[in-house]
Backbone and ligand atoms as CSV (ligand in chain L), in Angstrom:
chain,resi,resn,atom,element,x,y,z
A,1,MET,N,N,-34.702,25.618,20.136
A,1,MET,CA,C,-33.797,26.759,20.325
A,1,MET,C,C,-33.004,27.010,18.782
A,2,LEU,N,N,-33.002,28.586,18.550
A,2,LEU,CA,C,-32.236,28.663,17.280
A,2,LEU,C,C,-30.857,29.044,17.376
A,3,TYR,N,N,-29.951,28.741,16.640
A,3,TYR,CA,C,-28.684,29.029,16.557
A,3,TYR,C,C,-28.075,29.375,15.222
A,4,GLN,N,N,-27.217,30.442,15.043
A,4,GLN,CA,C,-26.513,30.957,13.973
A,4,GLN,C,C,-25.270,29.981,14.047
A,5,VAL,N,N,-24.859,29.346,13.066
A,5,VAL,CA,C,-23.562,28.775,13.103
A,5,VAL,C,C,-22.902,28.990,11.795
A,6,GLU,N,N,-21.621,29.544,11.863
A,6,GLU,CA,C,-20.824,29.782,10.853
A,6,GLU,C,C,-19.742,28.601,10.724
A,7,MET,N,N,-19.711,28.040,9.529
A,7,MET,CA,C,-18.754,26.934,9.371
A,7,MET,C,C,-17.856,27.247,8.168
A,8,THR,N,N,-16.503,27.073,8.602
A,8,THR,CA,C,-15.471,27.412,7.792
A,8,THR,C,C,-14.778,25.875,7.418
A,9,VAL,N,N,-14.876,25.594,6.346
A,9,VAL,CA,C,-14.098,24.363,5.878
A,9,VAL,C,C,-12.611,24.554,5.632
A,10,LEU,N,N,-11.815,23.758,6.084
A,10,LEU,CA,C,-10.295,23.725,6.124
A,10,LEU,C,C,-9.740,22.374,5.658
A,11,LEU,N,N,-9.834,22.085,4.470
A,11,LEU,CA,C,-9.561,20.672,4.111
A,11,LEU,C,C,-7.930,20.562,3.698
A,12,PRO,N,N,-7.097,19.524,3.990
A,12,PRO,CA,C,-5.839,19.601,3.771
A,12,PRO,C,C,-5.754,19.571,2.353
A,13,THR,N,N,-4.712,20.377,1.849
A,13,THR,CA,C,-4.484,20.492,0.437
A,13,THR,C,C,-3.831,18.975,-0.337
A,14,ASP,N,N,-3.322,18.153,0.663
A,14,ASP,CA,C,-2.975,16.979,0.238
A,14,ASP,C,C,-4.022,15.772,0.315
A,15,MET,N,N,-5.154,16.007,0.435
A,15,MET,CA,C,-6.185,15.128,0.614
A,15,MET,C,C,-6.551,14.529,-0.876
A,16,PRO,N,N,-6.383,13.145,-1.020
A,16,PRO,CA,C,-6.777,12.543,-2.194
A,16,PRO,C,C,-8.230,12.978,-2.891
A,17,GLU,N,N,-8.238,13.307,-4.053
A,17,GLU,CA,C,-9.611,14.011,-4.672
A,17,GLU,C,C,-10.880,12.880,-4.347
A,18,ALA,N,N,-10.480,11.617,-4.427
A,18,ALA,CA,C,-11.663,10.614,-4.396
A,18,ALA,C,C,-12.010,10.697,-3.032
A,19,GLU,N,N,-11.025,10.535,-2.056
A,19,GLU,CA,C,-11.694,10.907,-0.634
A,19,GLU,C,C,-12.476,12.102,-0.378
A,20,MET,N,N,-11.961,13.221,-0.873
A,20,MET,CA,C,-12.626,14.499,-0.635
A,20,MET,C,C,-13.911,14.421,-1.371
A,21,ALA,N,N,-14.183,13.878,-2.483
A,21,ALA,CA,C,-15.547,13.612,-2.992
A,21,ALA,C,C,-16.510,12.735,-2.199
A,22,GLU,N,N,-15.907,11.828,-1.681
A,22,GLU,CA,C,-16.762,10.867,-0.906
A,22,GLU,C,C,-17.164,11.571,0.294
A,23,ILE,N,N,-16.390,12.349,1.122
A,23,ILE,CA,C,-16.773,13.096,2.246
A,23,ILE,C,C,-17.699,14.089,1.967
A,24,LYS,N,N,-17.566,14.845,0.825
A,24,LYS,CA,C,-18.489,15.931,0.626
A,24,LYS,C,C,-19.691,15.467,0.000
A,25,ALA,N,N,-19.907,14.210,-0.712
A,25,ALA,CA,C,-21.309,13.340,-0.973
A,25,ALA,C,C,-21.794,13.109,0.393
A,26,ARG,N,N,-21.230,12.525,1.248
A,26,ARG,CA,C,-21.912,12.149,2.597
A,26,ARG,C,C,-22.294,13.487,3.338
A,27,GLU,N,N,-21.598,14.560,3.277
A,27,GLU,CA,C,-21.902,15.924,4.003
A,27,GLU,C,C,-23.396,16.249,3.316
A,28,LYS,N,N,-23.360,16.354,1.913
A,28,LYS,CA,C,-24.479,16.799,1.226
A,28,LYS,C,C,-25.727,16.159,1.617
A,29,ALA,N,N,-25.765,14.803,1.630
A,29,ALA,CA,C,-26.743,13.997,2.114
A,29,ALA,C,C,-27.265,14.277,3.430
A,30,TYR,N,N,-26.250,14.330,4.491
A,30,TYR,CA,C,-26.415,14.497,5.827
A,30,TYR,C,C,-27.131,16.056,5.967
A,31,ALA,N,N,-26.631,17.134,5.219
A,31,ALA,CA,C,-27.096,18.434,5.242
A,31,ALA,C,C,-28.598,18.366,4.846
A,32,GLN,N,N,-28.831,17.625,3.673
A,32,GLN,CA,C,-30.258,17.693,3.039
A,32,GLN,C,C,-31.152,17.113,3.995
A,33,ASP,N,N,-30.584,15.957,4.800
A,33,ASP,CA,C,-31.507,15.201,5.429
A,33,ASP,C,C,-32.004,16.041,6.721
A,34,LEU,N,N,-31.093,16.697,7.251
A,34,LEU,CA,C,-31.505,17.706,8.485
A,34,LEU,C,C,-32.305,18.877,7.949
A,35,GLN,N,N,-32.274,19.417,6.680
A,35,GLN,CA,C,-33.114,20.393,6.143
A,35,GLN,C,C,-34.560,19.758,6.061
A,36,ARG,N,N,-34.642,18.664,5.612
A,36,ARG,CA,C,-35.967,18.101,5.336
A,36,ARG,C,C,-36.526,17.784,6.805
A,37,GLN,N,N,-35.870,17.683,7.842
A,37,GLN,CA,C,-36.426,17.422,9.040
A,37,GLN,C,C,-36.693,18.697,9.865
A,38,LYS,N,N,-36.278,19.913,9.365
A,38,LYS,CA,C,-36.460,21.203,9.598
A,38,LYS,C,C,-35.611,21.498,10.824
A,39,ILE,N,N,-34.403,20.681,11.099
A,39,ILE,CA,C,-33.446,20.951,12.047
A,39,ILE,C,C,-32.373,21.980,11.673
A,40,TRP,N,N,-31.975,21.985,10.288
A,40,TRP,CA,C,-31.216,22.831,9.543
A,40,TRP,C,C,-32.126,23.620,8.713
A,41,ARG,N,N,-32.412,24.910,9.355
A,41,ARG,CA,C,-33.284,25.826,8.657
A,41,ARG,C,C,-32.970,26.561,7.482
A,42,HIS,N,N,-31.755,27.128,7.498
A,42,HIS,CA,C,-30.988,27.908,6.324
A,42,HIS,C,C,-29.745,27.608,6.223
A,43,ILE,N,N,-29.401,27.633,5.174
A,43,ILE,CA,C,-27.787,27.493,4.646
A,43,ILE,C,C,-27.577,28.520,3.543
A,44,TRP,N,N,-26.426,29.414,3.740
A,44,TRP,CA,C,-26.106,30.436,2.774
A,44,TRP,C,C,-24.602,30.179,2.778
A,45,ARG,N,N,-24.173,30.401,1.453
A,45,ARG,CA,C,-22.848,30.387,1.248
A,45,ARG,C,C,-22.199,31.685,1.470
A,46,VAL,N,N,-21.074,31.864,2.115
A,46,VAL,CA,C,-20.458,33.176,1.972
A,46,VAL,C,C,-19.539,33.273,0.852
A,47,ALA,N,N,-20.149,34.494,0.245
A,47,ALA,CA,C,-19.513,34.667,-1.291
A,47,ALA,C,C,-17.920,34.636,-1.134
A,48,GLY,N,N,-17.350,33.721,-2.053
A,48,GLY,CA,C,-15.882,33.877,-2.274
A,48,GLY,C,C,-15.030,33.139,-1.249
A,49,GLN,N,N,-15.789,32.275,-0.165
A,49,GLN,CA,C,-15.266,31.594,0.556
A,49,GLN,C,C,-15.534,30.182,0.761
A,50,TYR,N,N,-14.877,29.240,1.360
A,50,TYR,CA,C,-15.372,28.089,1.391
A,50,TYR,C,C,-16.021,27.968,3.010
A,51,LYS,N,N,-17.302,28.608,3.047
A,51,LYS,CA,C,-17.548,28.882,4.447
A,51,LYS,C,C,-19.135,28.961,4.490
A,52,ASN,N,N,-19.828,28.617,5.209
A,52,ASN,CA,C,-21.373,28.942,5.155
A,52,ASN,C,C,-21.879,29.491,6.549
A,53,ILE,N,N,-22.914,30.105,6.392
A,53,ILE,CA,C,-23.819,30.660,7.565
A,53,ILE,C,C,-25.153,30.010,7.623
A,54,SER,N,N,-25.397,29.232,8.557
A,54,SER,CA,C,-26.540,28.438,8.773
A,54,SER,C,C,-27.377,28.749,10.168
A,55,ILE,N,N,-28.544,28.516,9.971
A,55,ILE,CA,C,-29.549,28.452,11.179
A,55,ILE,C,C,-30.007,27.124,11.537
A,56,PHE,N,N,-29.777,26.894,12.683
A,56,PHE,CA,C,-30.115,25.384,13.353
A,56,PHE,C,C,-31.500,25.757,14.300
A,57,ASP,N,N,-32.235,24.749,14.115
A,57,ASP,CA,C,-33.263,24.724,15.307
A,57,ASP,C,C,-33.221,23.447,15.891
A,58,CYS,N,N,-32.617,23.680,17.189
A,58,CYS,CA,C,-32.124,22.263,17.812
A,58,CYS,C,C,-32.977,22.481,19.459
A,59,ARG,N,N,-33.126,21.292,19.853
A,59,ARG,CA,C,-33.745,21.062,21.226
A,59,ARG,C,C,-32.918,21.862,22.115
A,60,ASP,N,N,-31.756,21.750,22.053
A,60,ASP,CA,C,-30.925,22.436,23.266
A,60,ASP,C,C,-29.438,22.394,22.748
A,61,ASN,N,N,-28.504,22.929,23.673
A,61,ASN,CA,C,-27.247,22.934,23.326
A,61,ASN,C,C,-26.654,21.541,22.947
A,62,ALA,N,N,-27.102,20.350,23.573
A,62,ALA,CA,C,-26.407,19.197,23.388
A,62,ALA,C,C,-26.862,18.656,22.135
A,63,HIS,N,N,-28.026,18.883,21.671
A,63,HIS,CA,C,-28.617,18.521,20.486
A,63,HIS,C,C,-27.807,19.213,19.248
A,64,LEU,N,N,-27.621,20.536,19.586
A,64,LEU,CA,C,-26.822,20.807,18.376
A,64,LEU,C,C,-25.374,20.530,18.472
A,65,HIS,N,N,-24.905,20.398,19.448
A,65,HIS,CA,C,-23.475,19.369,19.507
A,65,HIS,C,C,-23.566,18.236,18.644
A,66,GLU,N,N,-24.790,17.376,19.104
A,66,GLU,CA,C,-24.696,16.050,18.375
A,66,GLU,C,C,-24.905,16.385,16.747
A,67,VAL,N,N,-25.645,17.200,16.308
A,67,VAL,CA,C,-25.884,17.336,15.123
A,67,VAL,C,C,-24.636,17.933,14.459
A,68,LEU,N,N,-23.926,19.099,14.953
A,68,LEU,CA,C,-22.452,19.410,14.329
A,68,LEU,C,C,-21.484,18.477,14.333
A,69,THR,N,N,-21.380,17.776,15.315
A,69,THR,CA,C,-20.184,16.807,15.502
A,69,THR,C,C,-20.504,15.435,14.565
A,70,GLY,N,N,-21.855,15.372,14.040
A,70,GLY,CA,C,-21.946,14.275,13.321
A,70,GLY,C,C,-21.943,14.736,11.600
A,71,LEU,N,N,-21.511,16.011,11.288
A,71,LEU,CA,C,-21.262,16.263,10.119
A,71,LEU,C,C,-19.658,15.471,9.529
A,72,PRO,N,N,-19.979,14.991,8.349
A,72,PRO,CA,C,-18.879,14.122,7.936
A,72,PRO,C,C,-17.588,15.233,7.744
A,73,LEU,N,N,-17.884,16.540,7.445
A,73,LEU,CA,C,-16.821,17.288,7.296
A,73,LEU,C,C,-16.234,18.023,8.716
A,74,TYR,N,N,-16.859,17.666,9.760
A,74,TYR,CA,C,-16.485,18.204,11.106
A,74,TYR,C,C,-14.951,18.447,11.537
A,75,PRO,N,N,-14.348,17.270,10.995
A,75,PRO,CA,C,-13.146,17.337,11.639
A,75,PRO,C,C,-12.124,18.283,10.761
A,76,TRP,N,N,-12.766,19.089,9.842
A,76,TRP,CA,C,-11.871,19.811,8.976
A,76,TRP,C,C,-12.711,21.241,9.139
A,77,MET,N,N,-13.565,21.263,9.937
A,77,MET,CA,C,-14.155,22.539,10.095
A,77,MET,C,C,-13.978,23.284,11.372
A,78,LYS,N,N,-14.008,24.828,11.139
A,78,LYS,CA,C,-13.932,25.759,12.255
A,78,LYS,C,C,-15.371,26.100,12.546
A,79,MET,N,N,-15.921,26.115,13.614
A,79,MET,CA,C,-17.339,26.445,14.024
A,79,MET,C,C,-17.203,27.678,14.820
A,80,ASP,N,N,-18.353,28.532,14.598
A,80,ASP,CA,C,-18.409,29.623,15.436
A,80,ASP,C,C,-20.105,29.670,15.717
A,81,VAL,N,N,-20.338,29.464,16.811
A,81,VAL,CA,C,-22.001,29.265,17.285
A,81,VAL,C,C,-22.487,30.681,17.834
A,82,VAL,N,N,-23.509,31.122,17.408
A,82,VAL,CA,C,-24.203,32.051,18.221
A,82,VAL,C,C,-25.605,31.907,18.414
A,83,PRO,N,N,-26.045,31.610,19.812
A,83,PRO,CA,C,-27.506,31.364,20.226
A,83,PRO,C,C,-28.315,32.622,19.858
A,84,LEU,N,N,-29.499,32.167,19.332
A,84,LEU,CA,C,-30.482,33.397,19.060
A,84,LEU,C,C,-31.777,33.380,19.748
A,85,CYS,N,N,-32.285,34.497,20.097
A,85,CYS,CA,C,-33.599,34.064,20.743
A,85,CYS,C,C,-34.598,35.241,19.788
A,86,ARG,N,N,-35.864,34.967,20.291
A,86,ARG,CA,C,-36.732,35.872,19.394
A,86,ARG,C,C,-36.664,37.215,19.558
A,87,HIS,N,N,-36.788,38.206,18.647
A,87,HIS,CA,C,-36.535,39.676,18.453
A,87,HIS,C,C,-37.991,40.108,18.731
A,88,PRO,N,N,-38.379,41.034,19.515
A,88,PRO,CA,C,-39.646,41.479,19.996
A,88,PRO,C,C,-40.336,42.027,18.913
A,89,SER,N,N,-39.749,42.451,17.691
A,89,SER,CA,C,-40.497,42.986,16.461
A,89,SER,C,C,-40.651,41.973,15.344
A,90,SER,N,N,-40.144,40.804,15.728
A,90,SER,CA,C,-40.188,39.896,14.678
A,90,SER,C,C,-41.752,39.361,14.355
A,91,ILE,N,N,-42.103,39.172,13.058
A,91,ILE,CA,C,-43.526,38.820,12.843
A,91,ILE,C,C,-43.550,37.447,12.385
A,92,HIS,N,N,-42.321,36.644,12.632
A,92,HIS,CA,C,-42.535,35.139,12.300
A,92,HIS,C,C,-42.514,34.446,13.406
A,93,GLU,N,N,-43.890,33.699,13.525
A,93,GLU,CA,C,-44.247,33.003,14.688
A,93,GLU,C,C,-43.404,31.769,15.086
A,94,ASP,N,N,-42.593,31.413,14.001
A,94,ASP,CA,C,-41.637,30.179,14.355
A,94,ASP,C,C,-40.342,30.432,14.761
A,95,ASP,N,N,-39.971,31.715,15.098
A,95,ASP,CA,C,-38.877,32.302,15.691
A,95,ASP,C,C,-39.019,31.889,17.175
A,96,ARG,N,N,-38.019,31.277,17.549
A,96,ARG,CA,C,-38.105,30.857,18.990
A,96,ARG,C,C,-36.665,31.150,19.728
L,1,LIG,O1,O,-20.118,23.594,1.803
L,1,LIG,C1,C,-20.052,23.828,2.805
L,1,LIG,O2,O,-20.352,24.935,3.292
L,1,LIG,C2,C,-19.822,22.568,3.793
L,1,LIG,C3,C,-21.067,21.790,4.163
L,1,LIG,C4,C,-21.978,22.187,4.967
L,1,LIG,C5,C,-23.208,21.617,4.123
L,1,LIG,C6,C,-22.677,21.069,3.046
L,1,LIG,O3,O,-23.176,20.305,2.406
L,1,LIG,O4,O,-21.357,21.053,3.045
């Protein structure tokens, strides 16, 4: 199942820089691993904001929940999830 997820990152301004850098490094590794597994299909930066719009391909809602709550930045994120289904005019066979 495909999901559009909008993630807004809201880090506290008083978080020590070293801690922030360590969390962001773990986040990047986690995100890139999921992209290699084809679970995190697309990620786009929303211009001018600490926010991304992503497409996930998960087995079901529980799998998406597991993936999102596993994000190292999850405690500092606002998530907006939109479940997607195939558009009848799509030419992409892997849109499900
Ligand atoms: O930068 C972000 O949008 C937040 C987060 C999502 C993937 C990643 O590497 O960081």
